[in-house]
C-alpha positions in Angstrom: -17.8 -30.5 -24.5 -14.7 -32.1 -23.9 -13.7 -33.2 -20.5 -11.3 -30.9 -18.5 -7.6 -32.4 -18.6 -6.2 -33.4 -15.2 -4.1 -30.4 -14.0 -1.5 -30.4 -11.3 -2.1 -28.2 -8.5 0.8 -29.3 -6.1 3.7 -31.6 -6.5 1.5 -34.5 -5.5 -2.2 -33.7 -6.0 -4.1 -33.8 -9.3 -7.4 -32.7 -9.8 -9.8 -32.9 -13.0 -11.9 -29.8 -12.1 -11.4 -26.0 -11.9 -10.3 -24.9 -8.6 -12.6 -23.4 -6.0 -11.6 -19.6 -5.8 -13.2 -17.8 -3.3 -13.0 -13.9 -3.8 -13.7 -11.8 -0.7 -14.5 -8.5 -2.3 -15.8 -7.3 -5.6 -13.4 -6.7 -8.2 -13.5 -4.9 -11.6 -16.3 -6.8 -13.9 -13.8 -7.8 -16.4 -11.5 -9.5 -13.9 -14.6 -11.4 -12.1 -15.7 -12.5 -15.8 -12.3 -13.9 -16.4 -12.2 -15.7 -13.2 -15.8 -17.3 -13.8 -14.3 -18.6 -16.9 -11.2 -20.1 -15.7 -12.2 -21.2 -12.2 -14.9 -22.2 -10.2 -15.1 -18.8 -8.6 -17.4 -17.6 -6.0 -17.6 -13.7 -6.0 -18.8 -11.4 -3.4 -21.5 -9.3 -5.3 -22.5 -7.2 -2.2 -18.8 -6.0 -1.7 -19.2 -6.2 2.0 -16.1 -7.1 3.9 -16.5 -10.7 4.9 -17.0 -11.4 8.6 -14.6 -13.6 10.5 -17.2 -16.6 10.3 -17.5 -16.0 6.6 -13.7 -16.0 6.2 -13.5 -19.1 8.3 -16.0 -20.7 6.1 -14.2 -19.8 3.1 -10.9 -21.3 4.0 -12.4 -24.4 5.0 -14.1 -24.8 1.2 -11.5 -23.0 -1.1 -8.7 -24.5 -2.9 -7.7 -20.7 -3.4 -8.7 -17.9 -1.3 -8.4 -14.4 -3.1 -8.6 -11.9 -0.4 -7.8 -8.1 -0.1 -5.9 -6.1 2.5 -8.9 -5.5 4.4 -9.3 -9.3 5.4 -7.1 -10.4 8.3 -5.7 -13.9 7.4 -4.0 -14.7 10.8 -2.3 -17.9 12.2 -5.7 -18.8 13.8 -7.7 -18.8 10.7 -5.0 -20.5 8.8 -5.0 -23.3 11.1 -8.5 -24.0 10.6 -8.4 -24.2 6.9 -9.4 -27.3 5.0 -6.5 -29.5 3.6 -7.3 -28.5 0.1 -6.6 -24.8 0.7 -3.2 -24.5 -1.0 -2.9 -20.8 -2.4 -3.9 -17.5 -0.8 -3.7 -15.1 -4.0 -4.0 -11.6 -2.4 -5.5 -8.8 -4.3 -2.9 -6.3 -3.2 0.9 -5.3 -2.9 1.1 -5.4 0.9 0.9 -8.8 2.8 0.9 -7.4 6.4 -2.7 -8.8 6.6 -1.5 -12.2 6.1 0.5 -14.4 8.5 2.7 -15.6 5.7 5.0 -17.9 8.0 1.7 -19.5 9.4 0.7 -20.4 5.5 4.0 -21.6 4.7 3.9 -24.1 7.8 0.8 -25.4 6.3 2.0 -25.7 2.9 0.0 -23.0 1.6 1.5 -20.8 -0.9 1.0 -16.8 -0.7 1.0 -14.5 -3.5 0.6 -10.7 -4.0 0.4 -8.2 -6.7 3.5 -6.1 -6.8 4.5 -3.5 -9.3 1.1 -2.5 -10.6 0.4 0.0 -8.0 3.7 1.7 -8.4 2.9 4.5 -10.9 -0.4 5.4 -9.5 0.9 5.5 -5.7 3.9 7.6 -6.9 1.4 9.9 -8.7 -0.7 10.3 -5.7 2.5 11.0 -3.5 3.4 14.0 -5.7 -0.2 15.1 -5.7 -0.1 15.2 -1.8 3.2 17.0 -1.8 1.6 19.7 -3.8 -1.7 19.7 -2.1 -0.3 20.1 1.4 2.7 22.6 0.6 0.5 24.7 -1.5 -2.7 24.3 0.8 -4.7 23.4 -2.1 -7.6 21.7 -0.2 -7.8 24.7 2.2 -8.1 27.1 -0.8 -10.6 24.9 -2.5 -12.9 24.9 0.6 -12.8 28.6 0.9 -14.1 28.9 -2.6 -16.6 26.2 -2.5 -18.1 27.5 0.9 -18.4 31.1 -0.8 -15.8 32.5 1.6 -13.5 33.9 -1.3 -13.4 37.9 -1.2 -10.6 38.6 -3.4 -7.0 38.1 -3.9 -4.4 39.2 -1.2 -0.7 39.4 -1.1 -0.4 37.8 2.2 -3.3 35.2 2.2 -3.1 31.4 1.9 0.5 31.5 1.6 2.2 27.9 1.0 5.6 26.6 0.4 7.6 26.6 -2.8 8.4 23.0 -3.7 11.1 23.5 -6.0 14.6 23.5 -4.6 13.4 21.7 -1.6 15.0 18.3 0.1 12.8 15.3 -0.3 13.7 12.4 2.1 12.2 9.1 0.9 12.0 6.2 3.5 12.2 3.0 1.4 13.8 3.2 -2.1 12.0 0.3 -3.7 9.9 0.6 -6.8 7.5 3.1 -5.6 10.3 5.2 -3.8 12.3 5.1 -7.2 9.1 6.2 -9.1 8.5 9.0 -6.6 12.1 10.2 -6.9 11.8 10.3 -10.6 8.8 12.7 -10.4 10.1 14.8 -7.7 13.5 15.4 -9.4 11.4 16.8 -12.5 9.8 19.0 -10.0 13.2 20.3 -9.1 13.4 18.6 -5.7 16.7 17.4 -4.3 16.5 13.5 -3.6 17.6 12.1 -0.4 16.7 8.4 0.7 17.0 6.1 3.6 17.1 2.1 2.6 18.3 -0.9 4.0 21.2 -0.6 1.5 21.8 1.8 -1.3 20.4 1.4 -4.8 22.6 0.6 -7.7 25.2 3.2 -8.9 23.3 3.6 -12.3 20.0 4.5 -10.4 21.7 6.8 -7.8 23.2 8.5 -10.7 19.9 9.0 -12.7 18.1 10.2 -9.8 21.1 12.2 -8.4 20.0 10.7 -4.9 21.9 10.9 -1.8 21.9 7.8 0.4 21.7 8.1 4.2 22.3 4.9 6.3 20.9 7.0 9.3 17.4 7.5 9.2 17.7 9.8 12.1 20.3 12.1 10.3 18.2 12.2 7.2 14.8 13.3 8.8 16.7 16.2 10.7 17.7 17.8 7.4 14.6 17.2 5.2 12.0 19.6 4.0 9.8 16.8 3.0 9.6 13.3 4.1 7.6 10.5 2.0 7.1 7.0 3.2 7.4 4.1 0.9 8.5 1.1 2.8 6.4 -2.1 3.6 4.7 -2.6 7.1 6.7 -5.4 8.8 7.4 -6.0 12.6 10.6 -4.1 12.0 8.9 -1.0 10.3 6.0 -0.7 12.9 6.3 3.0 14.4 9.6 3.2 12.4 8.6 7.0 12.6 8.4 7.1 16.4 7.7 10.0 18.7 11.4 10.5 18.9 12.0 10.5 15.3 9.0 12.9 14.6 10.8 15.2 16.9 13.7 15.4 14.7 11.8 16.9 11.7 12.2 20.5 11.2 9.1 22.8 12.0 8.6 23.8 8.4 8.8 20.0 7.1 5.8 18.1 5.5 5.2 14.3 6.0 3.7 12.3 3.5 2.7 8.6 3.9 0.9 6.6 1.1 2.4 3.3 2.4 0.8 2.0 5.7 -0.4 3.8 8.7 1.4 1.5 11.3 4.7 2.9 10.2 4.0 5.9 11.8 3.2 6.6 15.5 0.0 8.3 14.9 -0.7 9.6 18.2 2.8 11.2 18.2 2.0 12.8 14.7 -1.2 14.1 15.9 0.7 15.8 19.0 3.4 17.5 16.9 1.0 18.7 14.1 -1.3 20.3 16.9 1.8 22.0 18.5 3.0 23.1 15.2 6.1 21.0 15.5 5.9 20.4 11.6 4.3 22.4 8.9 1.7 19.6 7.7 1.1 16.1 6.6 -0.6 14.4 3.8 -2.0 11.0 4.9 -3.7 8.3 2.5 -3.4 5.6 5.3 -4.0 5.3 8.9 -2.8 3.4 11.8 -6.3 2.0 12.8 -7.8 1.8 9.4 -10.5 2.3 8.4 -11.0 4.1 11.7 -9.6 7.6 11.5 -8.6 9.1 14.7 -11.2 12.2 15.3 -8.1 14.2 16.4 -6.6 14.2 12.9 -10.1 15.4 11.5 -9.8 18.5 13.5 -6.4 19.6 12.4 -6.1 22.3 9.6 -2.7 21.4 8.5 -3.3 17.8 7.5 -4.8 16.4 4.3 -6.6 13.0 4.7 -7.4 10.7 1.9 -9.4 7.3 1.9 -6.5 5.0 1.0 -6.9 5.8 -2.7 -3.3 6.0 -4.0 -3.9 3.0 -6.1 -7.5 3.8 -7.0 -7.4 3.9 -10.9 -9.3 1.6 -13.2 -6.0 0.8 -14.8 -4.3 -0.5 -11.4 -7.4 -2.4 -10.2 -7.7 -4.4 -13.5 -4.0 -4.9 -13.5 -4.2 -6.2 -9.9 -6.8 -8.5 -10.8 -4.9 -10.0 -13.9 -1.8 -10.6 -11.7 -4.1 -12.5 -9.2 -5.3 -14.8 -12.2 -1.8 -15.3 -13.5 -0.6 -16.4 -10.1 -3.5 -18.9 -9.7 -3.1 -20.3 -13.3 0.6 -20.6 -12.7 0.0 -22.5 -9.6 -2.7 -24.6 -11.4 0.0 -25.7 -13.9 2.3 -26.9 -11.0 4.7 -24.0 -11.2 5.8 -21.5 -8.8 3.7 -18.5 -9.1 5.6 -15.5 -10.1 4.5 -13.4 -7.3 4.9 -15.8 -4.4 5.9 -14.4 -1.0 8.0 -16.1 1.4 8.6 -15.6 5.0 12.4 -14.7 4.4 11.3 -11.9 2.1 9.4 -9.9 4.9 
């Protein structure tokens, strides 16, 4: 076979081999196969999360680390990386598990997989709105446990969704996709963001902008979270803000658990301060607060908003594109820089 041509991987380094790519979790078969074709890819066949020691070994050996959101790539780990590690190509949209600033200081690029999760996460958000508002899980559990004894005019009453006000916290790609779906369901769209969306999008969605999150939350029937987790958004929905919600309000979170003060949310749900919540993420994930499990007015999902075959394959393809672009000496399309966070 013909020898590999020399391929630039940084501005000053040339290699005549496939880069060593260490993948921390099992990915879809077609993604892993393509990685093996293109790179010297080391796969995690057991799909067990890597231990700290395993991650440390990986950053010492890899040219490219391909972690997922369950891997904590902090400053201490990055400080012990080998000099050959030049790219952290994360499989996931969020980068709160990576110390991007520490990586940048070591001249290590960080990439993610934005955009491909948008539609699936928006679908799940609308599903949770319907499930919580109409008490679908409760009803299904009654039937499956053999407890259904017949229709009653006053039993298992939920809340109508059409005509209600939905407050979206974070009007990026996912927030806008949720708004489009919600508008089709007859919901009135409100949102809080760092800045208003373009006039064209605002007109399309008939969306009302609130520069004050407090004022918006106090007036909404439903609140759905779609902002990233950053130091600025940690406990953005604090105990004080949660108390602003009306007693009939429903909270949906398919973003990150740390954005909500979970203890305060449990307290307000237990006291009937709001009607319910739909959560796909948790503050101390994968641990789920036992108190949440006991609440009848909350629906809990195992971080599955983006869990479709199509989404996972698209995410893997984005990881591959980011690595190949870096190999060619160009800036990866999904590079994350500290100023973006």
